N, C-alpha and C positions, 0 to 999 in steps of 0.2 A: 850265125850271128843273130838272126831273127829269133831262133829258138832260145838263145841266151837271154835276149832282151825280154822275151815273153816270160821266161822263168824268173828273171829278176823282178819284173813287175808283179808277178804272182806272190813272191816272197814279201815285197813291200806291202801289197794289199793285205796279206796275212797278218803282218805286224800291225797295220792300221786297224784291222778288225779286232785284234786282241786288245789294243790300246783303247778302242771304243768300248769294249766290254768292261775294261778295268775302270775307265773314267766315268762311265754312265752313272754308277752309284754316287760318285763324288759330285756330279752335276745335279743329281737329285737332292743331295744334302744341301748344296748351295742354293737351289731353288727354294727348298724348305726354309732356309734361313731368311731369304727374301720375303717369303710369305709371312713368317712369324714376325719379321720386322714391321711389316705393314699392319699387323694386328696390335702393335704397340709394345711388344716385349722388349725391343731394343731402343725404344724411345727414351731420350735423355730424361732422367729423373723418374722414370716409371717405377723402377724397383723401390726407390725411396717412398714414392707415393703408395705403392702396394703395401709396404711394411707399415706405413703410417695408418692406413686403413685397418690393417689387422690389429695393431695396438689399440686403435680406437674401439673396435668391436670388443676387445678384451678389457676395456675401461682403463687402460694404461694411458691416461691422457698426456702425461709428460712426454713419454716416448713418441706418442702419436704426433704431438706438436713439433718435437725435434725432427722427426723424419719428414714431416710435411714441409718444414722449413728447409731442410736439405734438398728436397725435391724442387722447391721454388727457387732456391739459389742456383740450381742447375738449369731450370726452365721456368722462368717467372710467369709465363703466360698460361700455366696450368691452373685454370680457375677452380677445378675440383680440389686440387691440393691447397689452394688458398682458402676455400671454404672449410676444408678439413682442419687447417691450421687455426683458423679463427675459433671454430667450435671447440677444438681440443685445448687450446690455450685458455679459453674462458672457463671450461669445465675443470681444468687442472688448477687454475688459480682459486676457483670456488672451493674445490676439494681441500686444498692445503689450508686455506683460511678457516674452513670449518674445523679441520683437525687442530689448528692452533687455538681456536676458541675453546675446544674441549680440554686440551692439554693445560691451558692456563688455569683451570679449576683444580688441578692436582697440586697438592701441597708439598709433597716430598721432592727430593732432588732428581728423581728418575726422569722428570719431565724435561730437563735441560737438553740432554742429547737428542731427544725426540723433537723438541722445539727447534733445535739447530737444523735438523734434517729438513723440517717443513719450510723454514725460512730459506735454507740453501736451495731447495727445489724451486721456491718462488723466485729467487734471484736468477737461477738458471733460465727459467721461463722469460723473465724480464730481459736478460741479456740476449736471448734468442730473438725476441721481438724487436729490440733496439737495432740489432744487426740486420734484420730482415726489412724493416720499414723503408729505408732509402731505396732498396732494390725494387720493391713493389711500387713505390712512388714514381720511380723513373721509368720502369718497364710498362706498368699498367696505368699510370696516372691515377693511382688509387691510394687513398690514405688509410692505412691500417689503424683505425680509431679504436684501439683496445686499451683498457685501463692498465697502467703499468707504474711501477714504483721501485726505487732502489732500496734494497734491504740490507745493505752492508753495515749500516749503523746497528740494526738489530742483531746481526750476526756477531759483530764485535762485542756487544754486551753479553751475549749468551755463551760465546766461546770459552771464557775462563770459568764460567759456572758449570759447563759440561765437563771441562777438564778436571775441575775440583771434585765433581761427583765421582768420576772414575778413579781419581787419586785416593779419595776416602775409602772407596770399596777395595782398592788395592791394599791399603793399609790394614783393613779388616781381615782380608784373606791371608795376609802376610803373617798374622799372629799364629795361625795354625801351621805347624811345621811339616804337615803331610805334603807329599809331592803334588797331589791334585790341587790342594789349596794354594801352593806356591805357583802352580801353573795358572790358576785363576787370577792370582795377584799379578803375575807378569802380564797377562792379557789386559787387565784393567790399567796398569801403568802404561802399556803400549797405546791403549785408546786415549788416555789422557794426553800423551805426547802428540797424537794425531790432531787433537783439538788445539793444543797449544804446545809447540815444541819447547823443550827445556823448562816445562812447568815444574816449579819446586825442584825436587831432586828425583824426578821420575826416571830419568835415564839410569842413574846409579841403582835405583830400586828395581828397575826392570832387569838390569844385568844380574843383580843379586838373586832375585826370585827365579829368573830363568835358569840360572846355574843350579839352584836348589831343586828346580822342577825337572831338570834334564835327566832322562833315563839313559843309562849306559848299557849298550847291548853287545853281548859276546856272541859271535857267530861260530858255531862249531862246524867241523867238516860235515858236508852233506853225504847221505848215502846214495849210491847209484853208480852209474858209469863215471869212473874216476876223472877222465879228461873233461867231461861235461860239467860235473859238479864243481870241480876245482875252478873251471873257467867262470861259471855262474857266481860262485862265492867271491872270487877275486874281483869280478866286474861290479858286484854289489858294493864292495868296499870302495872301489874307485868312484862309483856313482855317488855314494854318500859323501866322500871326501870333496868332490867337486860341487856338490849341492848343499846349500845351507839348510839344515834341519833344525827348526827352532827348539824342539824339546827332545831331540834324539841324538845320541852320540854312539857311533859304532867303534869298537876296539879294532884297530888296524892289525894287519898281519904282522907288521914289525913289532907292535906293542905285545901281541900275543906270543911271538917268538921269544921276546926278551923275558917274559914271565915264565915260559916253559923252560928256558935255559937256566934261569935263576933257581927254579924249583927242581931241576934235574929230571924233568919229564920229557918223554919222547912223544911227539904229537900223534904219530901213527898208532901208538899203543895205549892212548888215553881212554879210559872207560867213562861211562856216563857219570859215575860218582866223581871221577877225577876232574871232569869238566865242570861240575858244580863247584868243586874245590877251586879250580883255576878261576872260575867266575868270581868267587868270593875274594881271592887274592888280587884279582885285577880291579876290584872295586865295581864290577858290573852288577847291574840290578836284575837284568833279564838275560836269558840265553835263547838263541834261535837255533832250532834244529830242523832239518828238512830231508825228504826222501824223494828221489827222482825216478819216475817210471817212463820208459821209452817204448815207442811203437813205431815200427818201420814198415812201410808198404813198398815192396820192391818194384822195380821198373816193369811196366806191363805195356805191351803194344797191342792195340785193337785195330784190326783191319776190316774194311768194308770194300770188297772187290767187285769187279764186273759192273760198275755203275755206268750205264749207257748215257751218252750225250749225243745229241744231234742238233744241227742248225742249218738253215738255208743261208748260204753266203754268196756274194757276188764273185764270179770267177773272171768275168770280162765284161766289157761294154762294146756292143756292136753299133755301127752306124748304118742307117738305111734311109731311103727316100720314100715318103708316103705317096698316096695316090694323087695328092695335090702338088707333088714335086718339091715338098719341103723336107730338108734333111733332118732326121731325128736320131736319137740315141736310144738304145735298148739295153737294159741290164740283164745279163744272162746269169741266172742263179742255179745252184745245185746243192743238194744235201751233202753235208760232210758229217763224219761220225768219229767218235772217240770212245774208248773204254778206260775208265778211271779206277785206280786203286787208292782208296782214302785211308790214311793211317793216323792214329792218335796214340801218343805215348805219354804215360804219366807215372809218377812216383811221388812218395811223400813220407813225411815223418811227423810224429806228434810227441810232445813232451808234457808230462804232468808232474808238477812239483807240489807236494803236500808239505806244509810247514806248520810249526807250532812254536809258540813263545811261552817260556816257563819262568816263573818268579824264582830267583835263585835262593832267596831266604826261606820261603815257604815250600818250595818244590811244587807249587800249584801251577797247572797250565792256565794261562791267562786268555789266550785266544789262538785259533788255528784257522787254516784255510787251504785252498788249492788254487794254483795259477796254471793255466794251460796255454800252450802255444803250438803252432805247427808250421811246417815248411812244405811247399808243393812245387812240383815240376810238371809242366805240361807242354807238349810239342805236337803240332798238327801239320801234316804235309800230305802231298799226293804225287802219284806218278800216272802216266797215261800212255796209251797206245792208240795210234790213229792220227787224225787231223786235229792239230791244236786249235784250229778255228772253231771247232765244235764245242769248246769248253765254255761254260758259264763264267761270269766275272769272278765268282767265288772260287771255282776250281782253277781259273786262270792265275789267281794269286797263289793258291796252295801249291801248284806244280813248280812255282818258282822258289819254293822253300825246300831246304834240305833236312834230312834227318839229323837229329842231334843226340849225342850220348846223354843219358840222364846223370845228374850228380851222384856221387857215391853215397853210401849209407852214412859215413862219417860227415860228409859235406852237408847233407840234409839235416843231420842232427845238430851240427854246429850252427847252421843258419837259423834253426828253430830256437836253439839255446840263446842266441844273441838277443832275443826279445824278452827273455825271462827276468834278467836282473832288474830292469826298469819296472816291469810289472810287479815283481815282489817288493821292491823298495817303495813303490807307490802304495801298495796295500799296507805295508808297515808304517809308512809315514802318515797315511790317513788315520790310522789307529791312534798314533801318538800325538797327532795334532788336534784331535777332538777334545 
């Protein structure tokens, strides 16, 4: 019975030792957090003050004032943030008033949108000051005696003038029937609406010029691994359908199938010339073609064996009486040993999609590029022989992990392919939105 109890206590002690090794790094992290907190990193409003200081150094006084105000609203007694707000506010106001003075000397209508921006910035600073003053007054018994003024009257006067400026520019661009000019017109009408919704007939004119400027894109089947390229192509169409593209329209699979059926063409046997013809029949402006290259790195396991570990551990506690007759305890330690085998398993795949967009009418390549993506698998674990108590905290965790099978080649390819449709659509959309 005594042997059983002793053995049981030994197991308990072993488990406690292992938990100590595992928890020790966590305790260190917790202590580090406490130390960093005492240094101010987690002080309320500190991040906002830090951002304000950075903006101030970059001479972005509006953002500096805004962030300093946010810091003060979180912690009003931050006197450094208060001083930073006062300086940033005054410098920001001075800067905008100086810009307004210069703009007022300009005689053409281009000044109105710029003037609107300057007055709008002044109004934002004013609103921030008004919202902050009572907080500082109550918390610090301090009066934020900064000059302020409401600029809504000026904004109301300028708003229709700015709208009319963009409206007139839109009408000028609209006269030229080229798609690029129509796009410029649509952008101007959109800006006019932002200043004054429903100004004149800007909504109707925007819809008209946007439609005229929109490029219709036909996506031909991509070259490469059939399953992958079909998936990428289909997902691109879904992505485009679910996302509003201002000046781009992609012909859907259903639309393409209808055209092919009507023309008696079989998709799998269409040549490059056939596709140019199909593009013309569909009313497409441009055609997208692409080629996919795949690279696979098979599963590989690297082992590092015979890693020696040793540690002094407490095996028991003995009681004894010292020379003065006082009962004491003594921890009896011994060295324990373990031999570790450390394993790392990895696999991966990478995909490279090279694309080009061609003008159907001229046959000229307009732009091209490449998008790349990859998928990785990594697993790390360990086994040991000997006494588990000898393991470091790192290996103590690794021996608790099991080996895993790496994903298959097709799984890694598909995981990587999942990222490509959005990447490619982003590239294409950026091109057509400029």
